[in-house]
C-alpha positions in Angstrom: 125.0 114.4 82.7 123.3 116.2 85.6 120.1 115.7 87.5 118.3 118.8 88.4 115.3 118.5 91.0 112.3 121.0 91.1 110.0 121.9 94.1 108.1 124.4 91.9 105.7 122.5 89.7 105.1 125.2 87.2 109.0 125.7 86.7 109.4 122.0 86.2 106.5 121.9 83.6 107.9 124.8 81.7 111.0 122.7 81.1 109.5 119.1 80.9 106.2 119.5 79.0 108.0 120.6 75.7 110.0 117.5 76.0 107.2 115.2 77.0 104.6 116.4 74.4 107.0 115.2 71.5 105.7 111.7 72.4 102.3 112.4 74.0 100.9 108.8 73.9 104.1 107.3 75.4 104.1 110.1 78.0 100.4 110.1 78.7 101.0 108.9 82.4 103.8 111.5 83.1 101.8 114.4 81.4 98.6 113.4 83.3 100.4 113.4 86.7 102.0 116.8 85.8 98.6 118.1 85.0 97.2 117.0 88.3 100.1 118.6 90.2 99.5 121.8 88.3 95.7 122.0 89.0 95.1 120.4 92.3 98.4 120.0 94.0 96.9 116.9 95.7 100.0 115.0 96.6 101.6 116.1 99.8 105.2 115.1 98.6 106.3 114.5 95.2 109.6 114.1 93.2 110.2 116.1 89.9 113.4 115.8 88.2 115.2 116.3 84.9 118.2 114.6 83.6 120.0 117.0 81.4 123.1 116.9 79.2 125.3 119.9 78.6 126.0 122.9 80.7 124.1 126.0 81.5 121.5 127.5 79.2 122.7 125.0 76.5 121.6 121.9 78.5 119.3 119.7 76.9 116.5 117.6 78.6 117.1 113.9 78.0 114.7 112.4 80.5 112.1 113.3 83.0 111.1 111.8 86.3 107.9 112.1 88.3 106.9 110.4 91.5 103.9 110.9 93.6 104.6 108.7 96.8 103.8 105.9 97.6 103.8 105.2 93.9 106.7 104.4 91.7 108.9 107.0 89.9 107.7 107.2 86.4 110.6 107.5 83.7 109.9 109.2 80.4 111.7 108.0 77.3 115.3 109.0 77.0 116.2 111.3 74.2 117.7 109.3 71.3 121.0 111.2 71.2 121.7 110.3 75.0 123.3 107.2 76.4 120.5 105.5 78.2 122.8 103.5 80.7 124.6 106.8 81.7 121.3 108.5 82.2 120.0 105.8 84.4 123.5 105.8 86.4 123.2 109.5 86.9 119.6 109.4 88.2 120.3 106.4 90.4 123.3 108.3 91.9 121.2 111.3 92.7 118.2 109.5 94.1 120.6 107.4 96.3 121.9 110.6 97.9 118.7 110.9 99.9 116.7 107.7 99.5 117.6 104.4 101.2 114.8 102.7 99.5 112.4 103.1 96.5 109.1 101.4 95.9 110.0 100.5 92.4 110.1 102.0 88.9 107.7 102.3 86.0 109.0 103.0 82.3 109.4 101.5 78.9 110.9 98.0 78.9 114.5 98.5 78.5 114.7 101.8 80.4 113.0 100.4 83.5 115.3 97.5 83.7 118.4 99.7 83.3 117.1 101.7 86.2 116.2 98.7 88.4 119.8 97.3 87.8 121.4 100.6 88.4 119.5 101.1 91.7 120.1 97.5 92.9 123.8 98.1 92.5 123.6 101.2 94.7 120.9 100.4 97.3 121.0 96.4 97.4 117.3 96.5 96.9 116.2 93.5 94.9 113.6 93.9 92.1 111.1 91.9 90.2 108.5 92.6 87.3 105.1 93.4 88.7 103.3 94.0 85.4 104.0 94.1 81.8 101.6 96.7 80.2 100.8 98.1 76.8 99.9 101.9 76.1 97.0 102.1 73.5 95.8 105.4 71.8 92.4 106.1 70.2 91.4 108.7 67.8 88.2 107.3 66.4 85.7 105.0 68.2 84.2 101.9 66.4 80.6 101.8 67.8 79.6 98.9 69.9 76.2 97.5 68.9 73.9 94.9 70.5 74.7 95.4 74.1 71.8 96.4 76.5 72.0 99.3 78.8 73.1 103.0 79.0 76.1 105.0 80.5 75.6 107.5 83.2 78.0 109.4 85.6 78.6 108.0 89.1 77.3 110.2 91.8 77.7 110.4 95.6 75.0 107.7 95.8 77.4 105.4 94.2 80.2 105.9 96.7 80.0 102.4 98.5 79.8 100.5 95.0 82.8 102.4 93.6 84.9 101.6 96.8 84.0 97.9 96.6 84.8 97.6 92.9 88.0 99.7 92.9 89.2 97.5 95.8 88.4 94.4 93.7 90.1 95.8 90.7 93.0 96.4 92.7 93.2 93.0 94.1 92.9 91.6 90.6 95.5 93.9 89.2 98.2 93.9 91.8 97.2 91.2 94.2 98.9 91.9 97.7 102.0 93.6 96.3 100.5 97.1 95.8 97.3 97.6 97.9 94.7 100.1 96.4 93.6 102.9 98.4 89.9 102.7 97.1 88.7 105.5 99.5 91.2 108.0 98.2 90.4 107.1 94.5 86.8 107.2 95.1 87.0 110.7 96.6 88.9 112.1 93.5 86.5 110.3 91.2 83.5 112.2 92.8 85.3 115.5 93.5 88.0 116.3 91.2 87.6 118.3 88.0 90.3 116.1 86.5 88.9 112.7 87.0 85.3 111.0 86.9 83.8 107.6 86.9 81.0 106.4 84.7 78.7 103.4 85.2 76.9 101.1 82.7 73.3 100.3 83.8 71.2 97.4 82.3 67.6 97.3 83.5 68.5 99.3 86.6 71.6 97.2 87.5 74.9 98.6 87.5 77.1 96.2 85.7 80.5 97.9 84.7 82.7 100.9 85.5 85.0 103.0 83.1 86.8 106.2 84.6 89.0 108.7 83.1 91.8 111.0 84.5 95.2 112.4 83.9 94.5 114.9 81.1 97.3 115.6 78.6 97.4 118.8 76.4 95.5 116.7 73.6 94.3 113.8 75.3 93.2 112.0 78.3 93.6 108.6 80.0 90.8 106.1 80.3 90.8 103.8 83.4 90.3 102.0 85.5 87.8 99.7 83.9 86.1 97.1 85.8 83.2 94.5 85.5 82.4 92.2 88.2 82.9 88.6 87.3 79.4 87.7 87.1 78.6 90.2 84.5 81.7 89.6 82.2 81.2 88.3 78.8 78.2 90.3 77.9 79.9 93.2 76.3 79.3 95.8 79.1 82.8 96.9 79.4 83.3 97.3 75.7 80.1 99.4 75.5 81.0 101.5 78.6 84.6 102.2 77.3 83.4 103.1 73.9 80.6 105.4 75.2 83.0 107.1 77.5 85.7 107.4 74.9 83.3 108.9 72.3 82.2 111.4 75.0 85.6 112.4 75.6 86.4 112.9 72.0 83.2 114.8 71.5 84.2 117.0 74.3 87.3 118.2 72.6 90.0 115.6 73.2 92.0 114.5 70.1 93.1 111.3 71.7 92.1 108.8 74.6 94.8 106.7 76.0 94.8 103.6 78.2 97.1 101.0 79.7 96.3 97.3 79.6 97.9 94.3 81.3 99.6 92.1 78.7 98.8 89.0 80.7 95.0 89.8 80.1 94.5 89.0 76.4 90.6 89.5 76.6 91.1 93.2 77.6 93.7 93.7 74.8 91.2 92.4 72.3 88.2 94.4 73.7 90.0 97.7 73.3 91.5 97.1 69.9 87.8 96.1 68.8 86.6 99.7 69.7 89.5 101.4 68.0 92.4 101.4 70.4 95.8 101.1 68.7 99.0 99.8 70.3 101.7 102.4 70.9 104.5 101.0 73.2 105.1 98.7 76.1 105.8 99.7 79.8 107.1 97.6 82.6 106.5 98.1 86.3 109.1 96.9 88.7 108.8 96.6 92.4 111.9 96.8 94.7 112.6 94.9 98.0 
């Protein structure tokens, strides 16, 4: 078992993408990050690594790792023929060679825990679960009816509102554990070809937000989604996400993906009601 790191994004993509695309929904976060790196190179530093089994040209990819600091390393699924505990041990050994700390890890339930335990044994960093999430995939939108308003794309004139709402979304989602850089996210939503924000308006009032980003070869991730507390329970988020998802499918995407917090049953119900189907669960751990 060996770990190979890459500084050339294109070279990494040539090896990683064929592996990741085998489970596109489960790997939508990794594929989206890879797409962003290939097209915009917006992260000043990043970690790209493959865990491989075998020697030379016969080596097979058994896991990928992508990190865009200060965020967690994101683990792919482990190939079914590989020993997951051995894969995590090899990765932890490699990262410990030049990292004294890590912010955490994000990956499917058992794999994220395997790595957290392996990393704690080598670094003495403690760990705890920050979020239990579920990946959903949509291929056909179930239309939302009876909700007043229309969707429009956010513009520079909406910058202050986007910053306020994204900061509020971050506080609700992560609390004080993982502060949200609302300024940076707003900038990318307003300027990046890979990402955009859409707003739901009712009688001239902006009442909900849904965004997209992280394109994959056949799909794209929807999120974040935010409705201020005083406007909740009126169907605005459902209508906005449904309209945005339909727009993305009409634009040529075969799938839309999104992540939900399993601690929020309302959100999970809303997304299922418009056609999103559960794929797999992911855990986010924080270290230290």
